[in-house]
SEVEXNU-241226 format. One record per residue (C-alpha): residue number from 1; residue in three letters; z, x, y negated. Coordinates in nm, 2 decimals. Each point is the difference from the previous one (the first is absolute). Layout:
PT_NUM_ala_Z_X_Y
...
END
This chain:
PT_1_met_9.68_11.77_-5.36
PT_2_leu_0.31_-0.20_0.05
PT_3_leu_0.00_-0.36_-0.14
PT_4_ile_0.33_-0.17_-0.07
PT_5_asn_0.06_-0.36_-0.10
PT_6_phe_0.28_-0.02_-0.26
PT_7_val_0.20_-0.30_-0.10
PT_8_arg_0.33_-0.08_-0.17
PT_9_glu_0.26_-0.20_0.19
PT_10_glu_0.25_-0.23_-0.17
PT_11_asn_0.30_0.22_0.10
PT_12_gly_-0.13_0.27_-0.24
PT_13_leu_-0.09_0.25_0.27
PT_14_tyr_-0.34_0.17_0.03
PT_15_ala_-0.18_-0.15_0.30
PT_16_leu_-0.32_0.02_0.20
PT_17_arg_-0.11_-0.30_0.20
PT_18_lys_-0.29_-0.13_0.21
PT_19_asp_-0.22_-0.27_-0.14
PT_20_arg_-0.35_-0.14_0.05
PT_21_his_-0.16_0.28_-0.20
PT_22_thr_0.12_0.27_0.24
PT_23_glu_-0.24_-0.08_0.28
PT_24_glu_-0.29_-0.02_-0.24
PT_25_val_0.09_0.34_-0.15
PT_26_arg_0.07_0.16_0.33
PT_27_glu_-0.34_-0.10_0.14
PT_28_lys_-0.19_0.11_-0.31
PT_29_leu_0.18_0.33_-0.04
PT_30_gln_0.01_0.10_0.37
PT_31_asp_-0.37_-0.09_0.05
PT_32_ser_-0.14_0.14_-0.32
PT_33_tyr_0.25_0.26_-0.12
PT_34_arg_0.20_0.10_0.30
PT_35_ala_0.32_-0.08_-0.18
PT_36_gln_0.34_-0.08_0.14
PT_37_val_0.20_-0.31_-0.11
PT_38_leu_0.37_0.02_-0.01
PT_39_glu_0.18_-0.33_0.09
PT_40_ile_0.37_-0.03_-0.06
PT_41_glu_0.19_-0.32_-0.03
PT_42_leu_0.28_0.12_-0.24
PT_43_leu_0.12_0.32_-0.14
PT_44_pro_0.34_-0.01_-0.18
PT_45_asn_-0.06_0.34_-0.16
PT_46_val_-0.31_0.15_-0.15
PT_47_tyr_0.09_0.34_0.13
PT_48_glu_-0.02_-0.13_0.36
PT_49_leu_-0.36_-0.09_-0.08
PT_50_ile_-0.06_0.36_-0.12
PT_51_glu_0.11_0.12_0.34
PT_52_glu_-0.24_-0.24_0.17
PT_53_ile_-0.29_0.12_-0.22
PT_54_arg_0.09_0.37_0.08
PT_55_ala_0.00_-0.09_0.37
PT_56_tyr_-0.36_-0.11_-0.02
PT_57_asp_-0.10_0.34_-0.16
PT_58_met_-0.24_-0.17_-0.24
PT_59_asn_-0.09_0.13_-0.35
PT_60_his_-0.15_-0.32_-0.13
PT_61_val_0.22_-0.31_-0.04
PT_62_gly_-0.14_-0.34_-0.10
PT_63_ile_0.24_-0.28_-0.11
PT_64_leu_-0.13_-0.36_0.03
PT_65_val_0.16_-0.16_-0.31
PT_66_asn_0.09_-0.36_-0.06
PT_67_pro_-0.10_-0.03_-0.37
PT_68_ser_0.32_-0.19_-0.08
PT_69_asn_0.21_0.30_0.11
PT_70_thr_-0.18_0.26_-0.21
PT_71_arg_0.32_0.11_-0.18
PT_72_tyr_0.18_0.07_0.32
PT_73_val_-0.30_0.18_0.15
PT_74_lys_0.00_0.24_-0.30
PT_75_asp_0.36_0.08_0.05
PT_76_phe_-0.08_0.05_0.37
PT_77_ser_-0.29_0.23_-0.08
PT_78_val_0.21_0.21_-0.24
PT_79_ile_0.24_0.08_0.28
PT_80_leu_-0.28_0.08_0.24
PT_81_ser_-0.16_0.22_-0.27
PT_82_thr_0.32_0.19_-0.05
PT_83_glu_0.10_0.04_0.36
PT_84_cys_-0.35_0.04_0.14
PT_85_ala_-0.19_0.19_-0.27
PT_86_asp_-0.26_0.11_0.25
PT_87_leu_-0.10_-0.36_0.08
PT_88_lys_-0.29_-0.18_-0.17
PT_89_ile_0.12_-0.35_-0.06
PT_90_his_-0.24_-0.29_-0.08
PT_91_met_0.08_-0.37_-0.07
PT_92_tyr_-0.22_-0.28_0.12
PT_93_pro_0.06_-0.36_-0.11
PT_94_ile_0.02_-0.25_0.28
PT_95_glu_-0.22_-0.25_-0.18
PT_96_ser_-0.29_0.25_-0.01
PT_97_leu_-0.04_-0.06_0.38
PT_98_asp_-0.13_-0.35_-0.08
PT_99_arg_-0.24_0.11_-0.28
PT_100_glu_-0.35_0.14_0.02
PT_101_tyr_0.09_0.36_-0.07
PT_102_asp_-0.20_0.29_0.11
PT_103_asp_0.19_0.13_0.30
PT_104_ser_-0.04_0.37_-0.08
PT_105_ala_0.14_-0.06_-0.35
PT_106_leu_0.28_-0.21_0.13
PT_107_trp_0.13_0.25_0.25
PT_108_arg_-0.03_0.29_-0.25
PT_109_gly_0.27_-0.18_-0.19
PT_110_thr_-0.22_-0.04_-0.30
PT_111_arg_-0.01_-0.32_-0.21
PT_112_phe_-0.28_0.06_-0.26
PT_113_phe_0.04_-0.08_-0.36
PT_114_leu_-0.28_0.00_-0.25
PT_115_thr_0.17_0.16_-0.30
PT_116_gly_-0.30_0.10_-0.21
PT_117_leu_0.01_-0.31_-0.21
PT_118_tyr_0.26_0.12_-0.25
PT_119_pro_0.01_0.32_-0.22
PT_120_ser_0.24_0.25_0.13
PT_121_ala_0.30_0.12_-0.19
PT_122_gln_-0.02_0.34_-0.16
PT_123_arg_0.12_0.28_0.21
PT_124_glu_0.16_0.34_-0.07
PT_125_asn_-0.02_0.30_0.22
PT_126_met_0.25_0.01_0.28
PT_127_val_0.26_-0.23_-0.16
PT_128_thr_0.12_-0.35_0.09
PT_129_lys_-0.08_-0.28_-0.23
PT_130_his_0.20_-0.27_0.16
PT_131_ile_0.31_0.03_0.23
PT_132_cys_0.16_-0.29_0.17
PT_133_met_0.35_0.02_0.15
PT_134_glu_0.12_-0.27_0.24
PT_135_asp_0.34_0.15_0.08
PT_136_ile_0.18_0.17_-0.28
PT_137_ser_0.29_0.24_0.02
PT_138_glu_0.12_0.30_-0.20
PT_139_asp_-0.08_0.23_0.29
PT_140_leu_-0.35_-0.13_0.02
PT_141_leu_-0.05_0.04_-0.37
PT_142_lys_0.09_0.36_0.03
PT_143_gly_-0.26_0.04_0.27
PT_144_ile_-0.27_-0.18_-0.20
PT_145_ala_0.08_0.16_-0.33
PT_146_gly_-0.27_0.27_0.04
PT_147_tyr_-0.27_-0.26_0.02
PT_148_val_0.10_-0.19_-0.31
PT_149_gly_-0.13_0.11_-0.34
PT_150_met_0.00_-0.14_-0.36
PT_151_asn_-0.33_-0.18_0.05
PT_152_his_0.08_-0.15_0.33
PT_153_asn_0.10_-0.36_0.07
PT_154_leu_0.28_-0.06_0.25
PT_155_phe_0.02_-0.35_0.14
PT_156_val_0.32_-0.09_0.19
PT_157_arg_-0.01_-0.30_0.23
PT_158_gly_0.22_-0.16_0.25
PT_159_ala_0.37_-0.09_0.03
PT_160_gly_0.12_0.35_-0.09
PT_161_ser_-0.17_-0.01_-0.34
PT_162_met_0.31_-0.15_-0.16
PT_163_asp_0.14_0.36_0.00
PT_164_phe_-0.29_0.12_-0.21
PT_165_asn_0.18_0.03_-0.33
PT_166_arg_0.30_0.17_0.15
PT_167_val_-0.20_0.27_0.19
PT_168_ser_-0.26_0.04_-0.27
PT_169_arg_0.27_0.14_-0.24
PT_170_thr_0.04_0.30_0.22
PT_171_gly_-0.30_0.16_-0.17
PT_172_tyr_-0.23_0.03_0.30
PT_173_leu_-0.26_-0.25_-0.14
PT_174_ala_-0.26_0.02_-0.27
PT_175_ser_0.06_-0.20_-0.32
PT_176_asn_-0.27_-0.26_0.08
PT_177_ala_0.13_-0.08_0.35
PT_178_thr_-0.02_-0.37_0.07
PT_179_gln_0.17_-0.24_0.24
PT_180_ile_-0.10_-0.34_0.12
PT_181_ile_0.28_-0.24_0.08
PT_182_arg_-0.13_-0.30_0.19
PT_183_glu_0.16_-0.33_-0.09
PT_184_glu_-0.07_-0.37_0.08
PT_185_gly_-0.32_-0.10_-0.18
PT_186_cys_-0.05_0.33_-0.19
PT_187_ser_0.08_0.37_-0.01
PT_188_arg_0.17_0.21_-0.25
PT_189_leu_-0.15_0.33_-0.10
PT_190_val_0.25_0.24_-0.15
PT_191_met_-0.08_0.34_-0.15
PT_192_asn_0.22_0.30_0.10
PT_193_gly_0.36_-0.05_-0.12
PT_194_gly_-0.06_-0.36_-0.10
PT_195_glu_-0.15_0.09_-0.34
PT_196_ser_-0.25_-0.28_0.01
PT_197_glu_-0.06_-0.31_0.22
PT_198_lys_-0.30_-0.22_0.06
PT_199_arg_-0.04_-0.31_0.21
PT_200_phe_-0.31_-0.10_0.19
PT_201_leu_-0.10_-0.23_0.29
PT_202_phe_-0.08_0.11_0.35
PT_203_thr_-0.30_-0.18_0.14
PT_204_gly_-0.03_0.13_0.36
PT_205_tyr_-0.24_0.28_0.10
PT_206_ala_-0.23_-0.06_-0.29
PT_207_gln_0.26_0.03_-0.26
PT_208_tyr_-0.02_0.05_-0.38
PT_209_arg_0.25_0.26_-0.11
PT_210_glu_0.04_0.14_-0.34
PT_211_pro_0.00_0.38_0.06
PT_212_pro_0.23_0.25_-0.16
PT_213_asp_-0.14_0.18_-0.31
PT_214_gly_-0.30_0.20_0.09
PT_215_ala_-0.01_-0.11_0.37
PT_216_glu_-0.29_-0.16_0.18
PT_217_met_0.07_-0.24_0.28
PT_218_asn_-0.33_-0.11_0.17
PT_219_thr_-0.04_-0.28_0.25
PT_220_tyr_-0.29_0.01_0.25
PT_221_val_-0.17_-0.25_0.21
PT_222_gly_0.02_0.04_0.38
PT_223_ile_-0.33_-0.09_0.18
PT_224_tyr_-0.03_0.02_0.37
PT_225_arg_-0.35_-0.14_0.08
PT_226_arg_-0.34_-0.02_-0.16
PT_227_glu_0.04_-0.38_-0.04
PT_228_asp_0.32_0.06_-0.21
PT_229_leu_-0.19_0.25_-0.22
PT_230_asp_-0.29_-0.24_-0.05
PT_231_ala_0.23_-0.29_-0.08
PT_232_phe_0.21_0.21_-0.24
PT_233_leu_-0.31_0.13_-0.19
PT_234_ala_-0.15_-0.35_-0.02
PT_235_asp_0.33_-0.13_-0.15
PT_236_met_-0.01_0.28_-0.25
PT_237_arg_-0.36_-0.07_-0.10
PT_238_glu_0.08_-0.37_-0.05
PT_239_tyr_0.30_0.08_-0.20
PT_240_ala_-0.19_0.24_-0.21
PT_241_arg_-0.28_-0.25_-0.07
PT_242_thr_0.20_-0.31_-0.06
PT_243_gly_0.36_0.10_-0.07
PT_244_leu_0.11_-0.28_0.23
PT_245_val_0.28_0.03_0.26
PT_246_arg_-0.06_-0.23_0.29
PT_247_gln_0.33_-0.10_0.16
PT_248_asn_0.14_0.29_0.19
PT_249_arg_-0.31_0.17_0.13
PT_250_met_0.07_0.34_-0.15
PT_251_trp_0.31_0.05_0.21
PT_252_lys_-0.20_0.00_0.33
PT_253_pro_-0.03_0.38_0.02
PT_254_asp_0.35_0.16_0.05
PT_255_met_0.12_0.15_-0.32
PT_256_ile_0.21_0.31_0.09
PT_257_asp_0.16_0.24_-0.23
PT_258_met_-0.09_0.34_0.14
PT_259_cys_-0.14_0.34_-0.09
PT_260_arg_-0.39_0.01_0.01
PT_261_phe_0.01_0.31_0.22
PT_262_cys_0.21_-0.14_0.28
PT_263_asn_-0.05_-0.21_0.31
PT_264_ser_0.30_-0.14_0.19
PT_265_ser_0.06_0.30_0.21
PT_266_asn_-0.08_0.31_-0.21
PT_267_cys_-0.02_0.13_-0.35
PT_268_ser_-0.28_0.22_-0.12
PT_269_val_0.12_0.08_-0.35
PT_270_asp_0.07_0.37_-0.06
PT_271_ser_0.16_-0.06_-0.34
PT_272_met_0.22_-0.29_0.13
PT_273_gln_-0.03_-0.26_-0.26
PT_274_arg_0.28_-0.19_0.16
PT_275_leu_0.29_0.11_0.21
PT_276_arg_0.24_-0.23_0.18
PT_277_val_0.34_0.13_0.10
PT_278_lys_0.17_-0.18_0.28
PT_279_arg_0.32_0.14_0.15
PT_280_ser_-0.09_0.37_0.03
PT_281_gly_-0.38_-0.06_0.05
PT_282_leu_-0.27_0.05_-0.25
PT_283_tyr_-0.30_-0.23_0.01
PT_284_pro_-0.31_0.08_-0.21
PT_285_cys_-0.08_-0.37_-0.08
PT_286_leu_0.19_-0.32_-0.06
PT_287_thr_-0.17_-0.16_0.30
PT_288_ser_-0.03_0.30_0.23
PT_289_asp_0.19_0.04_0.33
PT_290_tyr_-0.09_0.36_0.01
PT_291_cys_0.30_0.22_-0.05
PT_292_ala_-0.11_0.32_-0.18
PT_293_gly_0.33_0.18_0.00
PT_294_thr_0.36_-0.02_-0.09
PT_295_ala_0.19_0.00_-0.33
PT_296_gly_0.08_0.35_-0.11
PT_297_glu_-0.31_0.15_0.18
PT_298_pro_-0.19_0.24_-0.23
PT_299_phe_-0.25_-0.19_-0.20
PT_300_phe_-0.27_0.26_0.06
PT_301_arg_0.02_-0.03_0.37
PT_302_leu_-0.01_-0.38_-0.02
PT_303_ser_-0.30_-0.01_-0.22
PT_304_val_-0.19_0.25_0.21
PT_305_arg_0.06_-0.22_0.31
PT_306_ile_-0.14_-0.31_-0.18
PT_307_lys_-0.29_0.19_-0.14
PT_308_arg_-0.09_0.12_0.35
PT_309_asp_0.01_-0.36_0.12
PT_310_lys_-0.22_-0.11_-0.28
PT_311_ser_-0.26_0.27_0.08
PT_312_ala_0.00_-0.11_0.37
PT_313_ala_-0.05_-0.36_-0.10
PT_314_ala_-0.29_0.08_-0.24
PT_315_asn_-0.20_0.18_0.26
PT_316_his_-0.08_-0.31_0.21
PT_317_arg_-0.26_-0.11_-0.26
PT_318_asp_-0.25_0.20_-0.20
PT_319_cys_0.03_-0.04_-0.38
PT_320_val_-0.25_-0.18_-0.21
PT_321_asn_0.00_0.12_-0.36
PT_322_cys_0.05_-0.32_-0.18
PT_323_gly_0.19_0.14_-0.30
PT_324_ser_0.31_-0.19_0.09
PT_325_arg_0.21_0.31_0.06
PT_326_glu_0.32_-0.10_0.17
PT_327_ser_-0.14_-0.34_0.08
PT_328_cys_-0.27_0.12_0.23
PT_329_ser_0.00_0.00_0.38
PT_330_lys_0.14_0.36_0.02
PT_331_cys_0.32_-0.12_-0.15
PT_332_ile_0.07_-0.35_0.15
PT_333_ala_-0.03_-0.15_0.34
PT_334_leu_-0.30_-0.24_-0.01
PT_335_pro_-0.01_-0.31_0.22
PT_336_glu_-0.24_0.05_0.29
PT_337_phe_-0.22_-0.29_-0.12
PT_338_leu_-0.04_0.16_-0.34
PT_339_ser_-0.26_0.28_-0.02
PT_340_gln_0.01_0.29_-0.24
PT_341_glu_-0.30_-0.14_-0.19
PT_342_asp_0.17_-0.35_-0.02
PT_343_phe_0.31_0.16_-0.13
PT_344_cys_-0.17_0.21_-0.27
PT_345_lys_-0.20_-0.31_-0.11
PT_346_leu_0.33_-0.20_-0.02
PT_347_met_0.16_0.27_-0.21
PT_348_thr_-0.29_0.04_-0.24
PT_349_asn_-0.13_-0.35_-0.04
PT_350_glu_0.30_-0.22_0.08
PT_351_met_0.28_0.18_-0.19
PT_352_arg_0.05_-0.30_-0.22
PT_353_phe_0.15_-0.18_0.30
PT_354_ser_0.30_0.22_-0.04
PT_355_tyr_0.07_-0.16_-0.34
PT_356_leu_-0.06_-0.35_0.13
PT_357_tyr_0.23_0.06_0.29
PT_358_lys_0.27_0.12_-0.25
PT_359_ser_-0.05_-0.32_-0.20
PT_360_leu_0.04_-0.21_0.32
PT_361_leu_0.33_0.18_0.06
PT_362_ala_0.10_-0.10_-0.35
PT_363_leu_-0.08_-0.36_0.09
PT_364_lys_0.22_0.02_0.31
PT_365_phe_0.28_0.11_-0.23
PT_366_ile_-0.06_-0.31_-0.21
PT_367_phe_-0.01_-0.22_0.30
PT_368_asn_0.32_0.14_0.14
PT_369_ser_0.17_-0.05_-0.34
PT_370_arg_-0.08_-0.37_0.04
PT_371_ile_-0.18_0.00_-0.33
PT_372_leu_-0.32_-0.12_0.18
PT_373_arg_-0.06_-0.10_0.35
PT_374_pro_-0.26_0.14_0.24
PT_375_glu_-0.15_-0.34_0.06
PT_376_asp_-0.06_-0.05_-0.38
PT_377_asp_-0.36_0.02_-0.12
PT_378_ile_0.02_0.31_-0.22
PT_379_arg_-0.26_0.18_-0.20
PT_380_val_0.08_0.36_-0.08
PT_381_val_-0.15_0.20_-0.29
PT_382_thr_0.01_0.37_0.04
PT_383_pro_-0.19_0.28_-0.19
PT_384_leu_-0.21_0.06_0.30
PT_385_asn_-0.13_-0.35_0.08
PT_386_gln_-0.07_-0.06_-0.36
PT_387_lys_-0.14_0.34_-0.10
PT_388_asp_-0.37_-0.09_0.07
PT_389_leu_0.03_-0.29_-0.26
PT_390_cys_0.12_0.23_-0.28
PT_391_gln_-0.24_0.08_-0.28
PT_392_ser_0.24_0.19_-0.22
PT_393_lys_0.27_0.24_0.14
PT_394_glu_0.22_-0.02_-0.31
PT_395_phe_0.27_-0.19_0.20
PT_396_ile_0.06_0.00_0.37
PT_397_leu_0.29_-0.11_0.22
PT_398_asp_0.22_0.27_0.12
PT_399_glu_-0.06_0.08_0.37
PT_400_asp_0.36_-0.09_0.09
PT_401_ser_-0.02_-0.34_-0.17
PT_402_phe_-0.13_-0.33_0.13
PT_403_leu_-0.07_-0.35_-0.14
PT_404_met_0.06_-0.29_0.25
PT_405_glu_-0.09_-0.36_-0.04
PT_406_lys_0.12_-0.27_0.23
PT_407_arg_-0.28_-0.25_0.00
PT_408_ala_0.13_-0.29_0.21
PT_409_gly_0.28_-0.24_-0.07
PT_410_glu_0.22_0.10_-0.30
PT_411_arg_-0.18_0.28_-0.17
PT_412_glu_0.17_0.34_-0.03
PT_413_tyr_-0.12_0.30_-0.20
PT_414_ile_0.17_0.33_0.08
PT_415_leu_-0.04_0.36_-0.12
PT_416_phe_0.15_0.26_0.24
PT_417_ser_0.06_0.37_-0.08
PT_418_ile_0.07_0.23_0.29
PT_419_arg_0.07_0.28_-0.24
PT_420_arg_0.28_-0.19_-0.17
PT_421_ala_0.09_-0.21_0.31
PT_422_lys_-0.01_-0.31_-0.22
PT_423_val_-0.15_-0.35_0.04
PT_424_phe_-0.09_-0.21_-0.31
PT_425_arg_-0.08_-0.37_0.00
PT_426_val_-0.23_-0.08_-0.29
PT_427_asn_-0.19_-0.31_-0.13
PT_428_glu_-0.36_-0.06_0.07
PT_429_asn_-0.13_0.12_-0.34
PT_430_phe_0.19_0.33_0.03
PT_431_phe_-0.14_0.04_0.36
PT_432_arg_-0.36_-0.07_-0.11
PT_433_leu_0.02_0.25_-0.29
PT_434_ser_0.16_0.26_0.24
PT_435_glu_-0.29_-0.05_0.24
PT_436_ile_-0.25_0.05_-0.28
PT_437_ala_0.18_0.32_-0.09
PT_438_ala_0.00_0.11_0.36
PT_439_arg_-0.38_-0.03_0.00
PT_440_gly_-0.02_0.24_-0.29
PT_441_cys_-0.13_-0.24_-0.25
PT_442_asp_0.03_0.07_-0.37
PT_443_ile_0.12_-0.25_-0.26
PT_444_glu_-0.34_-0.14_-0.07
PT_445_ala_-0.07_-0.05_0.37
PT_446_cys_0.34_-0.17_0.04
PT_447_ala_-0.08_-0.25_-0.27
PT_448_arg_-0.34_-0.08_0.16
PT_449_ala_0.16_-0.03_0.35
PT_450_phe_0.28_-0.23_-0.12
PT_451_gly_-0.24_-0.22_-0.21
PT_452_tyr_0.05_-0.11_-0.36
PT_453_ala_-0.14_-0.26_-0.24
PT_454_thr_0.10_0.13_-0.33
PT_455_glu_0.07_0.34_-0.16
PT_456_glu_0.37_-0.09_-0.03
PT_457_glu_0.02_-0.06_0.38
PT_458_lys_-0.18_0.34_0.05
PT_459_arg_0.25_0.18_-0.21
PT_460_ser_0.29_-0.17_0.18
PT_461_ile_-0.14_0.10_0.34
PT_462_gln_-0.05_0.36_-0.12
PT_463_glu_0.36_0.02_-0.14
PT_464_ala_0.14_-0.14_0.33
PT_465_tyr_-0.21_0.26_0.19
PT_466_arg_0.14_0.28_-0.21
PT_467_gln_0.35_-0.12_0.07
PT_468_val_-0.06_-0.02_0.38
PT_469_ile_-0.15_0.35_0.01
PT_470_ser_0.29_0.13_-0.20
PT_471_lys_0.25_-0.16_0.24
PT_472_leu_-0.19_0.13_0.31
PT_473_gln_0.00_0.35_-0.15
PT_474_asp_0.37_-0.02_-0.06
PT_475_leu_0.05_-0.08_0.37
PT_476_his_-0.23_0.29_0.10
PT_477_met_-0.24_-0.25_0.17
PT_478_leu_-0.31_0.11_-0.18
PT_479_gly_-0.18_0.33_0.05
PT_480_gly_-0.27_0.15_-0.21
END
């Protein structure tokens, strides 16, 4: 194995340099793995580096990555993948040398993600569900046209995306192809041909995005250690029990938008839920550095290659029949600290955490919108953390709706609908009646909960309750 330390110099040239990590890596690799470390002060051209790699006659290349230079490293890896298709390239973050990682996992190029906390998107046989293009051109659209169908969602990102409308009119794209144009403070989502336009906020890795019609965009939590998992589950249990958000604790685990079937260096999905197109390379996941092929390559050949990789990845663990289907250990890479039994228990007994996690992402959207602040003392009412209190199931809050109460300082009462991407400020009485509706109480139970002294007060409360329910139903915030 050949390990390379990659950085980006101010002059815009790709470069390799020595630093304090090199000796640590050299000693560890040479002693334990008999690897060679390439030390080069500066290379003005990436193709000169390829010649150096060829001179070492190595079939595994490791690149030690400065996390702040990830974008350049991906460009770098694309060139290597194109010019050196026979090489196996892995990325290692420099910062991981200072963390307590399992050495064998680190040097395999694997950063584990626990992605079993969220229901997976529906899949179709041998078709792509999401395609992300980072560099757009008419020639590239011709090459990718064979992968795009009427039910697929095409996301165009990057500086070249401004040409989307022009090139989309050539007829190579499906009618529901979508672009994302990044702007300061928000992004613009435009359907193919500019027929409709929606605006939404970006909130970093854990971002709320209103998906195109019929699309599912899931966000997962990345967990690297047993302590992270325990802390995450403890926060979820507390949130489920109390509905309280305590400062910024829920952001401790890294929230990373990625496919549940991928780790950082490989993709194991034979149906390719997501496909990223960068230059001429095809990547089976939005977060994958694994180049599966090139645009224009027959789709059958591409899918067979990925299916083969999936089968190889699944064989390293025996399957436990937990009924989770694609969520079991045969289909995703489990962290080393998580046993098959632990995972099956998590999937069967803790699935409600997926909904709670989704609600926390909704809260982060609220925080980034400056409607509320993370340091505010906020109580959240969701269908899940109130369900045990319900006696009647006549009314229940929709799973994509949340009631939020700021309890310190100037009181704020907010209703938030993910489905409609709308935030409503309401008065205290409306909020209290909405909370009673969220708990599934009927009209009589509402009157008792609110309290009344006379029959006239009771009728007034009941009429107000009917109006609140009617309004929530109009907003699609109440489910049956």
